[in-house]
C-alpha positions as CSV (number, residue, x, y, z in Angstrom):
1,X,0.0,0.0,0.0
2,X,3.0,2.3,-0.3
3,X,3.8,2.5,3.5
4,X,6.5,0.8,5.5
5,X,4.7,-1.1,8.2
6,X,5.7,-3.2,11.3
7,X,5.7,-6.9,10.9
8,X,4.5,-9.6,13.3
9,X,6.0,-13.1,13.5
10,X,3.3,-15.8,13.3
11,X,4.2,-19.5,12.8
12,X,7.7,-18.5,11.7
13,X,6.4,-16.1,9.0
14,X,6.8,-12.4,9.1
15,X,3.3,-11.0,8.4
16,X,2.7,-7.3,7.6
17,X,0.5,-5.4,10.1
18,X,-1.4,-2.2,9.5
19,X,0.8,-0.4,12.0
20,X,2.9,2.4,10.6
21,X,6.2,3.6,12.1
22,X,6.0,7.1,13.5
23,X,2.2,6.9,13.8
24,X,1.7,3.7,15.8
25,X,3.4,2.6,19.0
26,X,4.6,-1.0,18.4
27,X,4.7,-1.8,22.1
28,X,1.1,-0.7,22.7
29,X,0.1,-2.9,19.8
30,X,1.6,-6.0,21.4
31,X,4.6,-6.3,19.0
32,X,7.9,-7.4,20.4
33,X,11.4,-6.3,19.3
34,X,14.1,-8.5,17.8
35,X,11.7,-10.6,15.8
36,X,13.7,-13.0,13.6
37,X,13.0,-16.1,11.6
38,X,14.1,-19.4,13.2
39,X,17.7,-20.5,12.4
40,X,16.3,-23.4,10.4
41,X,14.2,-21.1,8.2
42,X,17.0,-18.6,7.5
43,X,19.3,-21.4,6.6
44,X,16.7,-22.7,4.1
45,X,16.6,-19.3,2.5
46,X,20.4,-19.0,2.3
47,X,20.8,-22.4,0.8
48,X,19.1,-21.0,-2.3
49,X,22.2,-18.8,-2.9
50,X,24.9,-21.4,-2.4
51,X,26.8,-22.9,-5.3
52,X,26.4,-26.7,-5.7
53,X,29.7,-28.4,-5.1
54,X,30.0,-29.8,-8.7
55,X,29.9,-26.2,-10.0
56,X,32.3,-24.6,-7.5
57,X,35.2,-23.0,-9.3
58,X,38.8,-23.5,-8.4
59,X,39.6,-19.9,-7.4
60,X,42.8,-18.3,-6.2
61,X,43.0,-17.9,-2.5
62,X,42.3,-14.2,-1.9
63,X,44.7,-14.2,1.1
64,X,47.6,-14.7,-1.3
65,X,47.0,-11.5,-3.1
66,X,49.3,-8.6,-2.3
67,X,48.0,-5.3,-0.9
68,X,47.8,-4.0,-4.5
69,X,44.8,-6.3,-5.2
70,X,42.2,-3.6,-4.4
71,X,44.1,-0.7,-5.9
72,X,43.8,0.8,-9.3
73,X,40.6,0.8,-11.5
74,X,37.8,-1.7,-11.2
75,X,35.4,-1.6,-14.1
76,X,31.9,-2.6,-12.9
77,X,29.4,-3.7,-15.5
78,X,25.7,-2.8,-15.1
79,X,23.2,-4.5,-17.4
80,X,19.6,-3.3,-17.7
81,X,16.7,-5.9,-17.9
82,X,13.0,-5.5,-18.5
83,X,10.4,-8.2,-19.1
84,X,8.2,-9.1,-22.0
85,X,5.1,-7.2,-20.7
86,X,7.0,-4.0,-20.0
87,X,7.9,-1.1,-22.3
88,X,10.9,0.1,-20.4
89,X,12.3,1.9,-17.4
90,X,10.5,4.8,-15.8
91,X,13.8,6.3,-14.6
92,X,16.3,8.2,-16.7
93,X,20.0,7.3,-16.9
94,X,21.1,9.9,-14.3
95,X,19.0,8.1,-11.7
96,X,21.4,5.1,-12.0
97,X,24.6,6.9,-13.0
98,X,24.7,9.3,-10.0
99,X,24.6,6.6,-7.2
100,X,27.4,4.7,-9.0
101,X,29.7,7.3,-10.7
102,X,29.2,10.8,-9.3
103,X,32.4,12.5,-8.2
104,X,32.6,14.8,-5.2
105,X,29.2,13.7,-4.0
106,X,27.7,10.5,-2.5
107,X,28.3,7.6,-4.9
108,X,30.0,4.2,-5.1
109,X,32.9,5.8,-7.0
110,X,33.3,8.7,-4.5
111,X,32.8,6.4,-1.4
112,X,35.6,4.0,-2.4
113,X,37.9,6.7,-3.5
114,X,37.7,8.1,0.0
115,X,37.5,4.7,1.8
116,X,40.6,3.5,0.0
117,X,42.5,6.7,0.6
118,X,42.5,7.6,-3.1
119,X,43.8,4.2,-4.2
120,X,40.7,2.6,-5.8
121,X,38.5,3.9,-8.6
122,X,35.3,2.0,-9.3
123,X,33.9,3.0,-12.6
124,X,30.5,1.6,-13.6
125,X,29.6,1.1,-17.3
126,X,26.0,0.7,-18.4
127,X,24.8,-1.7,-21.1
128,X,23.0,-1.3,-23.4
129,X,24.4,2.3,-23.5
130,X,21.7,4.8,-22.5
131,X,20.8,7.2,-25.4
132,X,19.9,10.8,-24.7
133,X,19.4,10.1,-21.0
134,X,16.9,7.2,-21.9
135,X,17.5,3.7,-20.5
136,X,17.8,1.0,-23.1
137,X,17.5,-2.6,-21.9
138,X,17.5,-6.3,-22.7
139,X,13.9,-7.4,-23.0
140,X,13.3,-11.0,-21.8
141,X,10.8,-13.2,-23.7
142,X,8.9,-13.9,-20.5
143,X,6.6,-11.6,-18.5
144,X,7.4,-10.4,-15.0
145,X,5.1,-13.0,-13.4
146,X,7.3,-15.8,-14.8
147,X,10.0,-14.7,-12.3
148,X,7.6,-14.5,-9.3
149,X,6.8,-17.3,-6.9
150,X,3.8,-19.3,-8.0
151,X,0.4,-17.8,-7.1
152,X,-2.8,-19.1,-8.7
153,X,-4.1,-15.5,-9.1
154,X,-1.2,-13.2,-9.7
155,X,1.5,-15.5,-11.0
156,X,0.0,-18.7,-12.4
157,X,3.1,-19.2,-14.5
158,X,5.5,-18.5,-11.6
159,X,8.2,-20.8,-10.3
160,X,7.0,-23.6,-8.0
161,X,10.3,-24.8,-6.4
162,X,13.9,-23.8,-6.0
163,X,15.1,-25.7,-9.0
164,X,12.7,-23.8,-11.3
165,X,13.7,-20.6,-9.6
166,X,17.4,-21.2,-10.1
167,X,17.0,-22.3,-13.8
168,X,14.9,-19.2,-14.6
169,X,17.2,-16.7,-12.9
170,X,20.4,-18.2,-14.4
171,X,18.9,-18.3,-17.9
172,X,17.7,-14.7,-17.5
173,X,21.2,-13.6,-16.5
174,X,22.9,-15.6,-19.3
175,X,20.6,-14.2,-22.0
176,X,21.1,-10.6,-20.7
177,X,24.9,-11.0,-20.9
178,X,24.7,-12.6,-24.4
179,X,22.6,-9.6,-25.5
180,X,25.2,-7.0,-24.6
181,X,28.6,-8.7,-24.6
182,X,29.4,-7.8,-28.2
183,X,29.1,-4.1,-27.4
184,X,31.6,-4.2,-24.5
185,X,35.0,-2.9,-25.7
186,X,37.8,-5.5,-25.7
187,X,40.2,-3.0,-24.2
188,X,38.1,-2.5,-21.1
189,X,39.8,-4.3,-18.3
190,X,37.2,-6.5,-16.6
191,X,39.5,-8.5,-14.4
192,X,41.7,-6.2,-12.3
193,X,42.7,-9.0,-9.9
194,X,43.7,-11.3,-12.8
195,X,41.8,-14.4,-11.5
196,X,40.1,-15.1,-14.9
197,X,36.7,-13.8,-13.9
198,X,34.8,-10.6,-14.5
199,X,35.2,-8.6,-11.4
200,X,31.6,-7.5,-10.9
201,X,28.4,-7.5,-12.9
202,X,25.2,-5.8,-11.6
203,X,21.9,-6.7,-13.2
204,X,19.4,-3.9,-12.8
205,X,15.8,-5.1,-13.2
206,X,12.7,-2.9,-13.6
207,X,10.3,-2.3,-10.7
208,X,10.5,-3.2,-7.1
209,X,11.1,-6.3,-5.0
210,X,8.8,-9.2,-4.1
211,X,9.1,-11.2,-0.9
212,X,12.4,-11.6,1.0
213,X,14.7,-14.1,-0.6
214,X,12.4,-14.5,-3.7
215,X,14.0,-14.2,-7.1
216,X,12.9,-10.6,-7.5
217,X,14.7,-9.5,-4.4
218,X,18.2,-7.7,-4.2
219,X,20.9,-10.4,-3.7
220,X,24.4,-11.5,-4.7
221,X,24.9,-14.9,-6.3
222,X,27.1,-16.7,-8.8
223,X,26.3,-17.6,-12.4
224,X,27.4,-21.3,-12.1
225,X,24.7,-22.8,-14.3
226,X,26.3,-21.6,-17.6
227,X,29.8,-20.8,-18.7
228,X,29.2,-17.2,-20.0
229,X,32.2,-15.1,-21.0
230,X,32.8,-11.5,-21.8
231,X,36.0,-10.9,-23.8
232,X,37.6,-14.1,-22.5
233,X,36.6,-13.6,-18.8
234,X,33.9,-15.7,-17.2
235,X,30.9,-14.1,-15.5
236,X,30.6,-15.5,-12.0
237,X,29.7,-13.3,-9.0
238,X,26.8,-10.9,-9.8
239,X,24.5,-8.4,-8.0
240,X,20.8,-8.6,-8.7
241,X,19.2,-5.2,-8.1
242,X,15.7,-3.7,-8.5
243,X,15.4,-0.3,-10.1
244,X,12.9,1.1,-7.6
245,X,15.2,0.1,-4.7
246,X,18.4,1.8,-5.8
247,X,20.6,3.4,-3.2
248,X,24.3,4.3,-3.0
249,X,24.5,2.9,0.5
250,X,23.3,-0.6,-0.5
251,X,25.5,-0.5,-3.6
252,X,28.5,0.4,-1.6
253,X,27.9,-2.5,0.9
254,X,27.5,-5.0,-1.9
255,X,30.7,-3.7,-3.6
256,X,32.8,-4.3,-0.5
257,X,31.7,-8.0,-0.8
258,X,33.1,-8.0,-4.3
259,X,36.4,-6.7,-2.8
260,X,36.5,-9.5,-0.2
261,X,34.8,-8.1,2.9
262,X,32.3,-10.3,4.9
263,X,29.1,-9.2,6.6
264,X,29.4,-7.9,10.1
265,X,25.8,-8.6,11.0
266,X,24.6,-12.0,12.2
267,X,22.6,-14.2,9.8
268,X,21.0,-16.7,12.2
269,X,21.1,-15.3,15.8
270,X,19.8,-12.0,16.9
271,X,22.2,-9.4,18.3
272,X,24.2,-6.4,17.3
273,X,28.0,-6.9,17.5
274,X,28.7,-3.8,15.3
275,X,25.6,-2.0,14.3
276,X,25.9,1.2,12.4
277,X,29.6,1.8,13.1
278,X,30.5,-0.1,9.9
279,X,28.7,-0.3,6.6
280,X,29.1,-4.0,6.5
281,X,26.9,-4.3,9.5
282,X,24.2,-1.7,8.8
283,X,23.5,0.8,6.0
284,X,23.2,4.5,7.0
285,X,22.3,7.2,4.5
286,X,24.7,8.6,3.4
287,X,26.8,5.4,3.8
288,X,29.1,5.5,6.8
289,X,32.8,4.5,6.6
290,X,33.9,1.0,7.2
291,X,36.3,0.7,10.2
292,X,40.1,1.2,9.8
293,X,40.5,-2.5,10.6
294,X,38.2,-3.6,7.7
295,X,40.1,-1.2,5.4
296,X,43.3,-2.9,6.5
297,X,42.4,-6.6,6.5
298,X,39.9,-6.8,3.6
299,X,40.4,-3.6,1.7
300,X,44.2,-3.9,1.9
301,X,44.5,-0.1,1.6
302,X,46.6,0.2,4.8
303,X,49.9,-1.7,5.1
304,X,49.9,-1.9,8.9
305,X,48.2,-0.8,12.1
306,X,50.9,0.3,14.7
307,X,50.8,-1.5,18.0
308,X,50.9,0.1,21.5
309,X,52.9,-2.0,24.0
310,X,54.1,0.6,26.5
311,X,52.2,2.9,28.9
312,X,51.9,6.5,27.8
313,X,49.9,9.3,26.1
314,X,48.8,8.7,22.5
315,X,46.7,10.6,20.0
316,X,44.8,9.6,16.8
317,X,43.8,11.3,13.6
318,X,40.3,10.8,12.3
319,X,39.8,7.6,10.3
320,X,39.4,9.7,7.1
321,X,43.2,10.0,7.2
322,X,45.4,7.0,6.1
323,X,48.1,7.4,8.7
324,X,47.8,7.7,12.5
325,X,44.1,6.8,12.5
326,X,44.2,3.5,14.5
327,X,46.3,1.6,17.0
328,X,46.3,-2.1,18.0
329,X,46.6,-3.3,21.6
330,X,47.0,-7.0,22.3
331,X,45.1,-8.8,25.0
332,X,47.6,-10.2,27.4
333,X,45.3,-13.1,28.2
334,X,44.4,-14.5,24.7
335,X,46.9,-14.4,21.8
336,X,44.1,-14.6,19.1
337,X,42.2,-11.6,20.4
338,X,43.2,-7.9,20.3
339,X,41.8,-4.4,20.4
340,X,41.7,-1.8,17.7
341,X,41.4,1.9,18.8
342,X,40.2,4.4,16.1
343,X,38.9,8.0,16.0
344,X,35.7,8.5,14.1
345,X,34.8,12.1,13.6
346,X,31.3,13.0,12.6
347,X,32.1,15.1,9.5
348,X,32.4,15.0,5.8
349,X,30.1,13.3,3.3
350,X,30.0,9.9,4.9
351,X,30.6,9.7,8.7
352,X,28.3,12.7,9.1
353,X,25.6,10.0,9.3
354,X,27.0,8.6,12.6
355,X,25.1,9.3,15.8
356,X,28.3,10.7,17.5
357,X,32.0,11.0,17.1
358,X,34.9,10.0,19.4
359,X,37.2,7.1,20.2
360,X,35.8,3.6,19.2
361,X,37.2,0.5,20.8
362,X,36.9,-2.7,18.8
363,X,37.5,-6.2,19.9
364,X,38.9,-8.5,17.2
365,X,38.9,-12.3,17.3
366,X,41.4,-13.4,14.6
367,X,40.0,-16.9,14.5
368,X,37.0,-15.7,12.5
369,X,36.2,-13.9,9.3
370,X,33.1,-11.7,9.7
371,X,30.1,-12.0,12.0
372,X,27.6,-13.8,9.8
373,X,28.0,-17.1,11.6
374,X,28.3,-15.6,15.0
375,X,28.6,-16.1,17.8
376,X,31.5,-16.0,18.1
377,X,32.0,-12.8,16.1
378,X,35.2,-11.5,14.5
379,X,34.4,-7.9,15.4
380,X,32.6,-6.3,18.3
381,X,32.4,-2.7,19.3
382,X,32.1,-1.8,23.0
383,X,29.2,0.4,24.0
384,X,27.4,1.7,27.1
385,X,25.8,-1.1,29.1
386,X,27.2,-3.8,26.8
387,X,28.3,-6.9,28.6
388,X,28.9,-10.6,27.7
389,X,25.1,-11.2,28.2
390,X,23.5,-7.8,27.2
391,X,23.8,-5.8,24.0
392,X,23.6,-2.4,25.7
393,X,23.1,0.8,23.8
394,X,24.8,0.6,20.4
395,X,24.3,4.4,19.8
396,X,26.6,5.2,22.8
397,X,29.8,3.5,21.6
398,X,32.2,6.5,21.3
399,X,34.5,7.7,24.1
400,X,35.2,11.4,24.4
401,X,35.2,14.0,27.2
402,X,32.1,15.6,25.9
403,X,30.2,12.3,26.2
404,X,31.4,11.8,29.8
405,X,32.9,8.4,28.7
406,X,36.6,8.8,29.1
407,X,37.9,5.3,30.1
408,X,37.6,1.6,29.8
409,X,39.2,-1.0,32.1
410,X,38.6,-4.2,33.9
411,X,37.4,-2.7,37.2
412,X,35.4,0.5,37.2
413,X,34.0,1.3,33.8
414,X,30.8,0.8,31.8
415,X,31.5,-1.1,29.6
416,X,34.4,-3.4,30.5
417,X,36.8,-4.8,27.9
418,X,35.5,-8.4,28.0
419,X,36.7,-11.0,25.5
420,X,34.7,-13.5,23.4
421,X,34.3,-15.9,26.3
422,X,33.3,-13.1,28.7
423,X,36.6,-13.0,30.6
424,X,38.2,-9.6,31.0
425,X,41.0,-8.8,28.6
426,X,43.1,-6.3,30.6
427,X,42.7,-3.2,28.4
428,X,43.2,0.0,30.3
429,X,42.5,3.3,28.5
430,X,41.8,6.5,30.4
431,X,41.7,10.3,30.1
432,X,40.1,10.3,26.6
433,X,40.1,13.9,25.6
434,X,37.8,16.1,23.5
435,X,37.2,15.8,19.8
436,X,39.4,18.0,17.7
437,X,41.8,17.8,14.9
438,X,43.1,14.7,16.9
439,X,41.9,13.0,20.0
440,X,44.2,12.2,22.9
441,X,44.1,9.4,25.4
442,X,46.3,7.4,27.9
443,X,47.1,3.7,27.8
444,X,48.2,2.0,31.0
445,X,49.9,-1.5,31.3
446,X,50.4,-3.2,34.6
């Protein structure tokens, strides 16, 4: 009906109510927070997007790439698709070009130019090429209803099971690539990491989404069903996007997956290890930065994070600066866990969306990659009232004198620097100063 509404969980199904955010109080309507599908149901959804073993490609281990892997120019392909019963896109070419390619304003290009400290350019090329600001597109021989879940009234020709769904989507993607591949210049580098596969392809489909995890829902998958190539490079990973749900924040999140970053939100178990302090956990608008640690480990735009191992006074630059923006402090109790300290300043085009600025203290568990399968989580950010058994207030994670949160230690602070298993890690930071060009703090060791 055009409104966002609250959902209710009934028999493991999320059912829309008539209650509108901002108008209706969910608590007074008997709704409970943290509603989530059962672990079994979510796993059944995610199984749809796995690649069967017989199709899995032998790919290079990304960990063997040097730090230059995510530096240079990445050419992203975007292919427009409409269905047999549609005349075209209602949007013009600027509607799509700006969120992808705009310079000096919020876009995928500008976001990664900043996030990579001016080391990565992501240029998106649209096919078929728009003409006079009008979107041209591949037109599929089937109507839109063919790609919906079967419904006797609205989609009598829709898919009835996962096998039909997979075949229809893979064939749609193959045909769209075949339609445009001859127009893609042979001198356009589609494989900047030299692994034999096109770096990224986004398929932009008319209209809006259907139900969560249905075919017509934004997702990332792999074209394993067919060996489709563009200029000698195989199409594999792709983004499936809906024109009416097009946003630079979501596009930037998906692009970091292409560059190797995992999700920092949990798939199966409720909880908020990171929240909106990293784009890989939650999308703000405009998109917020990813943490310095993520830029280091997965972006490979920082060669090293210096380590503090002696007591003393230290200061940090904002995370928008490549050097001097983070420190590492080891836990003396567990060799696989450590802390990252960074300064997030609420300024600029991107971190202006954060609820506050100041010192962030992250706990890193190096045994894991991402938080999707958590607990345990790779990354956790400390916040007010956060304990090993309570999530606390994720909006109050920054330390600064103006927030009256100036220290974190084992004994007297809220929060305490607990580790994955709940034991205390021994971190002792005090005298966090005010936010300025830099932020100052003291580290104490026993």
